[in-house]
C-alpha positions as CSV (number, residue, x, y, z in Angstrom):
1,M,0.0,0.0,0.0
2,Q,1.1,3.5,-0.8
3,K,-0.1,6.8,0.7
4,L,-0.5,10.0,-1.4
5,V,-1.4,13.3,0.1
6,L,-3.3,16.0,-1.9
7,L,-3.6,19.5,-0.5
8,R,-5.4,22.5,-1.9
9,H,-3.6,25.7,-1.2
10,G,-4.5,28.0,1.7
11,E,-7.1,30.8,1.3
12,S,-5.9,33.3,-1.3
13,V,-6.7,37.0,-1.5
14,Y,-9.2,36.3,-4.3
15,N,-10.8,33.5,-2.3
16,K,-11.3,36.0,0.5
17,E,-12.7,38.6,-1.9
18,N,-15.0,36.0,-3.5
19,R,-13.4,36.4,-7.0
20,F,-12.7,33.9,-9.8
21,T,-9.0,33.3,-9.7
22,G,-7.9,30.8,-12.3
23,W,-4.3,31.5,-13.4
24,A,-4.2,34.9,-11.8
25,D,-1.1,34.8,-9.6
26,V,-2.6,36.2,-6.4
27,D,-1.0,35.6,-3.0
28,L,-2.3,33.9,0.1
29,S,-4.4,35.9,2.5
30,E,-3.3,36.3,6.1
31,E,-5.7,33.5,6.9
32,G,-4.2,31.4,4.1
33,F,-0.7,31.6,5.5
34,K,-2.1,30.4,8.9
35,Q,-4.0,27.6,7.2
36,A,-0.8,26.5,5.4
37,R,1.1,26.3,8.6
38,R,-1.7,24.4,10.3
39,A,-1.8,21.9,7.5
40,G,1.9,21.3,8.1
41,Q,1.3,20.9,11.8
42,V,-1.5,18.4,11.3
43,L,0.7,16.3,9.0
44,A,3.6,16.5,11.6
45,K,1.2,15.5,14.4
46,N,0.2,12.4,12.4
47,G,3.8,11.4,11.7
48,Y,3.9,12.2,8.0
49,T,7.1,12.6,6.2
50,F,7.8,13.1,2.4
51,D,10.4,12.4,-0.1
52,M,9.1,14.6,-2.9
53,G,6.5,17.3,-3.5
54,F,4.7,18.7,-6.6
55,T,3.0,22.1,-7.0
56,S,1.7,24.4,-9.7
57,V,3.7,27.4,-10.8
58,L,1.3,29.8,-9.0
59,K,2.5,31.4,-5.8
60,R,-0.5,30.4,-3.6
61,S,0.3,26.8,-4.3
62,I,4.1,27.2,-4.0
63,K,3.9,29.2,-0.7
64,T,1.5,26.7,0.8
65,M,3.9,23.9,0.1
66,H,6.8,25.9,1.5
67,F,5.1,26.5,4.8
68,V,3.9,22.9,5.1
69,L,7.4,21.7,4.5
70,E,8.8,24.2,6.9
71,E,6.5,22.9,9.7
72,L,7.7,19.4,8.9
73,E,11.4,20.5,8.7
74,H,11.3,19.1,5.1
75,L,12.4,22.2,3.2
76,W,15.3,20.2,1.7
77,I,13.1,17.7,-0.3
78,P,12.8,18.3,-4.1
79,V,9.6,20.0,-5.3
80,G,8.6,19.8,-8.9
81,K,6.6,22.7,-10.3
82,S,4.4,22.5,-13.4
83,W,1.8,24.6,-15.1
84,R,-0.1,21.4,-15.7
85,L,-1.1,21.5,-12.0
86,N,-2.4,25.1,-12.3
87,E,-6.0,25.9,-11.4
88,R,-8.5,25.7,-14.2
89,F,-8.2,28.7,-16.5
90,Y,-11.4,30.7,-16.0
91,G,-11.0,32.9,-19.1
92,A,-12.9,36.3,-18.9
93,L,-14.3,35.4,-15.5
94,Q,-10.8,35.7,-13.8
95,G,-10.8,38.6,-11.3
96,L,-14.6,39.0,-11.3
97,N,-16.6,38.9,-8.1
98,K,-18.7,35.8,-8.1
99,D,-21.8,37.4,-6.6
100,E,-21.7,40.2,-9.2
101,T,-21.2,37.6,-11.9
102,V,-24.3,35.8,-10.7
103,A,-26.3,39.0,-10.7
104,Q,-25.2,39.7,-14.3
105,Y,-25.5,36.2,-15.9
106,G,-27.8,34.3,-13.5
107,E,-27.1,31.6,-11.0
108,E,-27.8,28.7,-13.3
109,Q,-25.3,29.9,-16.0
110,V,-22.6,30.7,-13.4
111,H,-23.1,27.3,-11.8
112,K,-22.6,25.6,-15.2
113,W,-19.4,27.6,-15.8
114,R,-18.1,26.6,-12.4
115,R,-19.1,22.9,-12.2
116,D,-20.2,21.5,-15.5
117,P,-17.1,19.5,-16.8
118,H,-17.9,20.5,-20.4
119,E,-19.0,24.1,-20.0
120,H,-16.6,26.8,-21.1
121,P,-16.5,30.2,-19.3
122,P,-16.3,33.2,-21.7
123,A,-13.0,33.3,-23.5
124,I,-10.4,36.1,-23.4
125,T,-8.5,37.3,-26.5
126,E,-4.8,37.3,-27.1
127,S,-4.6,41.0,-26.4
128,D,-6.1,40.6,-22.9
129,E,-3.5,41.2,-20.1
130,R,-4.7,37.9,-18.5
131,F,-3.6,35.8,-21.5
132,P,-0.8,33.5,-20.3
133,G,1.3,34.1,-23.4
134,H,2.3,37.5,-22.0
135,Y,4.2,35.9,-19.0
136,L,7.7,34.5,-18.8
137,R,6.7,31.5,-16.7
138,Y,4.7,30.2,-19.7
139,S,7.3,30.9,-22.4
140,D,8.0,27.1,-22.9
141,L,4.3,26.4,-23.7
142,T,3.3,25.9,-27.3
143,Y,0.6,28.2,-28.7
144,R,-1.9,25.3,-28.5
145,E,-1.2,24.8,-24.8
146,L,-1.9,28.5,-23.9
147,P,-5.6,28.6,-22.8
148,F,-8.1,31.3,-23.7
149,T,-10.8,29.5,-21.6
150,E,-10.9,26.0,-20.1
151,N,-13.5,23.6,-18.8
152,L,-12.9,20.9,-16.2
153,S,-12.6,18.1,-18.8
154,E,-9.7,20.1,-20.4
155,T,-8.1,20.6,-17.0
156,M,-8.0,16.9,-16.6
157,T,-6.6,16.5,-20.1
158,R,-3.6,18.7,-19.2
159,V,-3.2,17.4,-15.6
160,L,-3.0,13.6,-16.4
161,P,0.2,13.7,-18.5
162,F,2.0,15.2,-15.5
163,W,0.5,12.5,-13.3
164,H,1.6,9.7,-15.5
165,E,5.0,11.1,-16.4
166,H,6.2,12.5,-13.1
167,I,4.0,11.6,-10.1
168,V,3.3,8.0,-10.8
169,P,7.0,7.1,-11.4
170,A,7.8,8.7,-8.0
171,I,5.2,6.7,-6.3
172,R,6.4,3.5,-8.1
173,E,9.8,4.2,-6.6
174,D,8.3,4.1,-3.1
175,K,8.6,7.9,-2.7
176,K,6.3,9.5,-0.2
177,V,4.6,12.2,-2.3
178,I,2.6,15.3,-1.4
179,I,0.8,17.4,-4.2
180,C,-0.2,20.9,-3.4
181,A,-2.4,22.3,-6.1
182,H,-5.8,23.9,-6.7
183,G,-9.5,23.0,-6.4
184,N,-10.0,22.1,-10.0
185,S,-6.7,20.5,-10.8
186,L,-7.2,18.3,-7.7
187,R,-10.7,17.5,-8.8
188,A,-9.3,16.3,-12.1
189,L,-6.9,14.0,-10.3
190,I,-9.5,12.7,-7.9
191,Q,-11.9,12.1,-10.8
192,Y,-9.3,10.0,-12.5
193,I,-8.1,8.1,-9.4
194,E,-11.6,7.2,-8.2
195,N,-13.1,6.9,-11.7
196,L,-15.9,9.4,-10.8
197,S,-18.7,10.3,-13.2
198,D,-19.1,13.9,-14.3
199,E,-22.1,14.2,-12.1
200,E,-20.1,13.0,-9.1
201,V,-17.2,15.3,-9.6
202,T,-19.4,18.4,-9.9
203,K,-20.5,17.7,-6.3
204,L,-17.0,17.4,-5.0
205,D,-15.9,20.2,-2.7
206,I,-12.3,20.5,-1.6
207,P,-11.6,22.7,1.4
208,T,-8.5,24.9,1.6
209,A,-5.3,23.6,3.3
210,T,-6.9,20.3,4.6
211,P,-4.7,17.2,3.8
212,W,-6.6,14.6,1.7
213,V,-4.9,11.2,2.1
214,Y,-5.2,8.4,-0.4
215,E,-4.3,4.8,0.4
216,L,-3.5,3.2,-3.0
217,D,-3.0,-0.5,-3.9
218,D,-0.2,-1.8,-6.1
219,R,-2.0,-0.6,-9.3
220,L,-2.6,2.8,-7.7
221,N,-6.3,2.2,-7.3
222,S,-7.9,3.9,-4.3
223,I,-8.4,1.6,-1.3
224,R,-9.7,4.5,0.8
225,H,-9.3,8.2,1.4
226,Y,-9.8,10.6,4.3
227,Y,-9.1,14.1,5.5
228,L,-6.6,14.8,8.3
229,E,-7.8,17.4,10.7
């Protein structure tokens, strides 16, 4: 049996302000920093150690991992970063207040944008300052990999190659792995690991900075999972 720990980043500034975040590189809120440290303390209290970590390239994920590892006195372990673990790209919704968006477009439409695996939020254009092609951290991506909008199904499509090419080999080598990412990139992983239907994954809510532990069999199928609190 192998254990794998998934962790959503601590509360971000946009979470606190009830805004769509996506690939906007906003920082943790003051509460988010506290949550990250508490997550590390919970893992330490339960005797967890790690050989390797993985995060997105967004600072709220990177910093959460840093503070977790600091609490564990594990800052020395290697941490792989990839855009493939980024939050879902919310297109033109990024930065907008969610309540104001509901008032403008209606609750049903906004719910579809947020939770329907095949529903696209409104797309941005290449001239939009939110387009990832403007940023150095995405300079290695091909034009086809740069999103203008993204649904959950497409998030899974970009997350899974990183899972198979980097995370699975580490687990196969008996590495103890922690992944610190985002609500929707983690939903994509959970849907794959548990073979959830689209309907089931839309109901999945992942709290910030609460370690989600998987116990996996030799084929990396889920035996059981639970939160540490």
